[in-house]
C-alpha positions as CSV (number, residue, x, y, z in Angstrom):
1,M,0.2,0.1,-0.1
2,S,2.1,3.1,-1.3
3,A,2.4,5.7,1.6
4,L,0.4,8.3,0.6
5,K,-2.8,6.0,0.5
6,I,-2.0,5.4,3.9
7,E,-1.7,9.3,4.7
8,L,-5.0,10.0,3.1
9,K,-7.0,6.8,5.1
10,E,-5.2,8.6,8.0
11,K,-6.2,11.7,7.2
12,I,-10.0,10.9,6.5
13,I,-10.6,9.2,9.3
14,E,-9.4,12.2,11.5
15,Q,-10.7,14.7,9.2
16,L,-14.0,13.3,9.8
17,N,-14.8,11.6,13.5
18,L,-14.3,8.1,12.3
19,E,-12.2,6.4,15.5
20,D,-14.3,3.7,14.9
21,L,-12.6,2.6,11.7
22,S,-8.4,1.3,11.7
23,V,-7.3,2.4,8.1
24,A,-7.2,-1.0,7.0
25,E,-10.4,-1.2,7.4
26,I,-10.7,1.7,4.5
27,S,-10.5,-0.4,1.3
28,D,-8.6,1.4,-2.2
29,S,-11.3,0.5,-4.6
30,E,-14.2,0.6,-1.7
31,P,-16.1,4.0,-3.0
32,L,-16.2,6.4,-0.3
33,F,-20.2,7.5,-0.3
34,G,-23.4,5.0,-1.2
35,E,-22.1,1.5,0.1
36,G,-19.2,1.9,1.0
37,L,-17.9,4.5,3.9
38,G,-21.4,5.7,3.7
39,L,-20.1,9.0,3.4
40,D,-22.5,12.3,2.5
41,S,-22.1,15.9,1.0
42,I,-21.0,17.6,4.3
43,D,-18.2,15.2,4.8
44,A,-17.3,16.2,1.0
45,L,-16.4,19.6,1.6
46,E,-14.8,18.4,4.9
47,L,-12.6,16.8,1.8
48,I,-11.7,19.1,0.0
49,V,-10.6,21.9,2.4
50,M,-8.0,18.9,4.1
51,L,-7.2,18.6,-0.2
52,D,-7.0,22.7,-0.2
53,K,-5.2,22.7,3.0
54,D,-3.0,19.1,3.2
55,Y,-2.2,19.0,-0.6
56,G,-2.4,22.3,-2.2
57,I,-5.3,21.7,-4.3
58,K,-8.7,23.6,-4.7
59,L,-11.6,22.5,-6.3
60,A,-14.0,24.9,-8.0
61,D,-16.1,22.1,-9.3
62,P,-18.3,20.3,-7.3
63,K,-19.1,18.0,-10.2
64,E,-15.0,17.5,-10.4
65,G,-14.9,15.7,-6.9
66,R,-17.3,13.7,-7.3
67,K,-14.7,11.2,-9.6
68,I,-11.6,12.1,-7.4
69,F,-13.7,11.3,-4.2
70,E,-14.4,7.7,-5.9
71,S,-12.5,6.1,-3.8
72,I,-8.8,5.9,-2.0
73,D,-7.2,5.1,-5.7
74,T,-8.8,7.9,-7.0
75,M,-8.5,10.8,-4.7
76,A,-4.3,9.4,-4.7
77,A,-4.1,9.2,-7.7
78,Y,-5.7,12.9,-8.2
79,I,-3.8,14.2,-5.8
80,E,-0.3,13.0,-7.2
81,A,-1.4,14.3,-10.7
82,N,-2.2,17.5,-8.9
83,R,-0.4,18.4,-5.2
84,S,1.7,21.7,-5.5
C-alpha cells in the first residue's frame, strides 16, 4: 500500500471523526460515498478543505469532486497528479 494512500486514510479517519474505523478497514477501491464508507455531502466539503489545506489543491467544480472522491485510489491518483 502506498504511503499516500495510508496517509489519506489516516486523514479521513481524523478529519471526519471516524475513530471506530482503522486504516486497514478502508479498502483502496471501495466507494467513499453511498454503500462504501457511507460518507455524505458534509463529509465531501470536509474532504475539499483537507485537499486545499494539506495538498494545495483547490476544487472549484463540485462535479469534479465527485470523480476525485470516488475511492482512495482515485483520490491518491488525483493528488499525485495535481499537488502543489
